[in-house]
C-alpha positions in Angstrom: 142.4 140.9 108.8 139.3 141.7 110.3 136.7 144.5 108.5 135.8 147.2 110.9 132.9 149.4 110.0 133.1 152.7 109.2 130.9 155.7 109.0 130.7 158.6 107.0 128.9 162.5 106.7 127.3 163.9 103.4 127.2 167.6 103.9 125.7 169.9 101.2 127.4 172.9 99.8 124.3 175.4 100.2 125.1 177.4 102.9 127.6 180.3 103.5 131.2 179.4 103.4 131.9 179.7 107.1 129.4 177.5 108.1 130.3 174.8 105.7 133.7 175.0 107.2 132.7 174.5 110.6 130.2 171.5 109.3 133.6 169.9 108.3 136.0 170.2 111.8 133.1 169.5 113.9 132.3 165.9 112.2 135.8 165.5 112.1 135.5 166.4 116.0 132.4 164.0 116.3 134.4 161.1 114.9 133.3 160.8 111.5 135.7 158.8 109.3 134.7 160.6 106.3 133.1 163.2 104.9 131.5 164.0 101.7 130.2 166.8 99.4 127.4 165.7 96.4 128.9 166.4 92.9 126.0 168.6 90.9 126.1 172.0 88.9 123.3 173.0 90.7 121.0 170.7 93.3 118.1 169.4 91.2 115.1 170.1 94.0 116.1 173.7 93.8 118.1 175.1 91.4 118.0 178.9 92.7 119.8 177.6 96.2 122.8 178.9 96.8 125.5 176.2 95.9 129.2 175.6 96.0 131.3 173.6 92.9 132.4 170.3 94.8 136.0 170.3 93.6 137.4 174.2 94.2 135.2 173.1 97.8 137.0 170.2 98.6 140.6 172.1 97.8 139.7 174.2 100.3 137.9 171.9 102.8 141.1 169.6 102.8 143.6 172.5 103.7 141.0 173.4 106.7 140.4 169.8 108.2 142.7 167.6 109.5 142.5 163.4 110.6 138.8 162.7 108.9 138.7 161.7 104.9 137.2 163.2 102.8 135.9 163.1 98.8 133.3 163.9 96.2 129.7 161.3 96.5 130.4 160.8 94.0 132.5 163.3 90.9 129.8 163.3 88.1 131.7 162.4 84.6 129.1 164.8 83.0 130.9 167.8 84.5 134.6 167.5 83.6 136.8 165.5 81.3 138.9 162.2 83.1 142.2 164.1 82.5 140.7 167.1 84.2 139.8 164.7 87.1 142.7 163.2 87.7 144.4 166.5 88.2 141.9 167.8 90.8 142.2 164.7 92.4 145.7 164.4 92.9 145.8 167.8 93.7 143.6 167.3 96.6 145.2 164.2 97.5 148.5 166.8 98.1 146.3 169.4 99.8 144.9 167.0 102.0 148.1 165.3 102.9 146.4 161.9 101.4 143.3 162.1 102.5 141.3 161.6 99.5 138.5 159.5 98.5 138.1 159.2 94.6 134.1 158.6 94.4 133.5 158.5 90.8 129.9 158.0 89.0 128.3 158.1 85.3 126.4 161.2 86.6 123.1 161.7 84.4 121.1 164.2 86.4 118.9 166.5 83.9 120.2 169.7 85.8 123.9 169.2 85.4 123.1 168.2 81.1 121.0 171.6 81.0 122.8 173.8 82.6 126.4 173.1 81.1 125.6 172.6 77.8 126.8 168.5 77.9 124.9 165.9 77.0 122.1 164.5 77.6 124.0 161.1 77.4 121.9 157.9 77.6 122.4 155.1 79.9 124.6 153.0 77.9 126.8 156.0 76.7 127.1 157.1 80.4 128.5 153.7 81.2 130.9 153.6 77.7 131.8 157.2 79.4 132.7 155.8 83.2 134.7 152.8 82.0 136.9 155.2 80.1 137.3 157.7 82.5 138.2 155.6 84.8 140.6 153.9 82.4 142.2 157.3 82.2 141.9 158.5 85.9 143.5 155.2 87.0 146.7 155.5 84.5 147.3 158.9 85.1 147.3 158.4 88.7 149.3 155.1 89.1 152.0 156.1 85.9 151.7 159.9 85.6 150.9 159.6 82.0 148.7 158.6 79.6 147.3 157.7 76.0 144.3 156.8 75.5 141.7 156.3 71.9 138.4 155.9 72.9 134.7 155.7 71.5 134.4 159.0 73.5 137.5 160.4 74.9 140.8 160.7 73.2 144.0 162.0 75.1 147.4 162.2 73.6 150.9 161.9 75.8 149.0 163.5 79.0 151.4 163.5 82.0 150.4 164.8 85.4 153.6 165.5 88.4 153.8 164.9 91.0 152.9 161.5 92.3 150.1 161.2 94.3 150.5 161.1 98.4 148.5 157.9 98.7 150.6 155.0 96.8 149.7 153.8 94.0 146.7 156.4 93.8 143.7 157.6 96.0 141.3 154.8 96.1 138.5 154.9 93.6 135.2 154.1 95.0 132.7 153.7 92.1 128.6 154.4 92.1 126.8 151.1 90.4 123.9 149.6 90.6 124.0 147.6 87.1 125.8 144.7 86.0 128.1 146.4 83.7 128.8 149.1 86.0 129.5 146.9 89.2 131.6 144.7 86.8 134.1 147.6 86.1 133.9 148.0 90.2 135.1 144.6 90.3 137.9 144.8 87.9 139.2 148.1 88.6 137.8 149.6 92.1 138.9 150.1 95.6 134.9 150.5 97.1 131.5 150.2 96.0 129.2 153.1 96.3 125.1 152.0 96.1 122.2 154.2 97.1 120.9 151.1 99.3 118.8 149.6 96.6 118.8 148.7 92.7 118.2 152.0 91.5 117.7 150.6 87.8 114.6 149.3 88.6 112.9 152.5 89.0 111.0 152.1 91.9 111.9 154.3 94.5 110.6 157.9 94.2 110.7 160.6 96.3 107.7 160.6 98.7 106.9 157.0 97.8 106.3 154.4 100.8 108.9 152.0 100.3 110.0 148.9 102.3 113.9 149.1 103.9 113.4 145.0 103.6 113.1 145.6 100.1 115.8 147.6 99.8 118.1 145.7 101.6 117.5 142.4 99.6 118.4 144.1 96.6 121.6 145.5 97.9 122.5 141.9 99.3 121.6 140.7 95.8 124.0 143.4 94.2 126.8 142.9 97.0 126.7 138.9 95.7 126.9 139.8 92.4 129.7 141.9 93.2 131.7 139.4 94.8 131.4 136.9 91.8 132.4 139.4 89.6 135.7 140.4 91.9 136.5 136.6 91.8 136.0 136.4 88.1 137.9 139.8 87.6 140.9 137.5 89.6 140.6 139.6 92.8 139.6 138.8 96.3 135.5 139.8 97.2 137.5 142.3 100.1 139.5 143.9 97.6 136.5 145.9 96.9 134.9 147.8 100.3 131.0 148.0 100.3 129.7 151.5 101.0 125.6 152.7 101.6 124.6 156.2 101.1 121.7 156.1 103.7 118.9 158.3 101.9 115.7 159.8 104.1 113.7 156.9 102.9 115.8 154.6 105.4 114.6 157.0 108.3 117.8 156.0 109.8 118.2 159.5 111.9 114.9 159.1 113.0 116.5 157.8 116.8 119.5 155.8 117.9 117.9 152.6 117.5 117.0 153.4 114.1 120.1 153.8 113.1 121.7 151.1 114.3 118.7 148.4 113.0 119.2 150.0 109.6 123.2 149.6 110.1 122.6 146.0 110.9 120.3 145.3 108.3 122.6 146.4 105.6 125.7 145.1 107.4 124.2 141.7 107.3 123.9 142.2 103.6 127.6 142.6 103.0 128.1 146.2 103.7 131.0 148.1 106.0 130.4 151.6 105.4 127.7 153.8 105.8 127.5 157.8 104.8 124.5 159.7 106.2 123.0 162.6 105.2 123.8 165.9 107.5 120.1 167.2 108.2 119.3 170.4 106.9 118.9 170.8 103.1 116.1 170.8 101.9 114.0 170.1 105.7 111.6 171.9 107.7 113.7 173.8 110.7 112.0 171.7 113.6 112.4 168.3 111.5 116.0 169.2 110.8 116.8 170.1 114.3 115.7 166.6 115.8 117.2 164.7 113.4 120.2 166.8 113.8 119.7 165.7 117.7 119.6 162.3 116.7 123.0 162.5 114.7 124.7 164.2 117.6 123.6 160.7 119.5 124.7 158.4 117.0 128.2 160.0 117.1 128.4 159.5 120.4 127.8 155.7 119.8 129.8 155.3 117.0 132.9 153.7 118.8 130.2 151.3 120.0 129.0 151.0 116.8 132.6 150.3 115.2 133.0 147.5 117.8 129.7 145.5 117.0 129.8 145.5 113.4 133.3 144.0 112.8 133.2 141.4 109.7 136.1 138.7 110.6 138.7 138.4 108.2 
């Protein structure tokens, strides 16, 4: 079966609650396939900004919307235990009538550690904890039970009922940029999310001038590596969906043509799903308004873009 391109919107939970609900309802009406929240204790660029907790908000938003899929891009393992994450995912899957996408990542945001008193964890510990988290969450959601004795988590006889609405469990999407996390994605995940470049190189910093072609090339390299690892795990490459979060440096919302160009480049690199930031958070009002106008025009073009960027079976 041909793989159809999907489009999502990442919103931020800094505005008053009625405004956030309205944004999600409008996103569904505009034709986005999925809508997301980031999962941090506080935004790193503006920690005193009003901010709602991700999974509590997802539960309420799941009850306030219809049709559109939803999730955290991505759930930080810094902020909660694997069993609690599984229970939250189960609950939101039921509240949303089976629309949850379960994004998970290794965390590492300094403010999340500092403000919660958990960590910090170095890179090796983060990937070890991520591996254990995925094992526990997958087991609980698939079977309703888990016992796990690992280096970082020990769980005895955890049980979870009812079963998820989505069977055998909601799809797991892992944020992965290094070899070990890509290998975990290849073995256990249904989707892969990246920032659109190999984050481990450290070449991109806020405000630094970047070349999109370099990042697309790095994404293509990671996608090819994921193909290799998925085959080694005994799964077909198309078992893992490929998602990129289009950060501000891509300038994807500078025009409809720019959006189409960015999507086309990443699609050629193996990406089938795109998540764009909703303009507004930490942008000057005039720039936010300009990008929102472009986003409206992009949304009107989504049916055409889906038809244009189809990957043959």
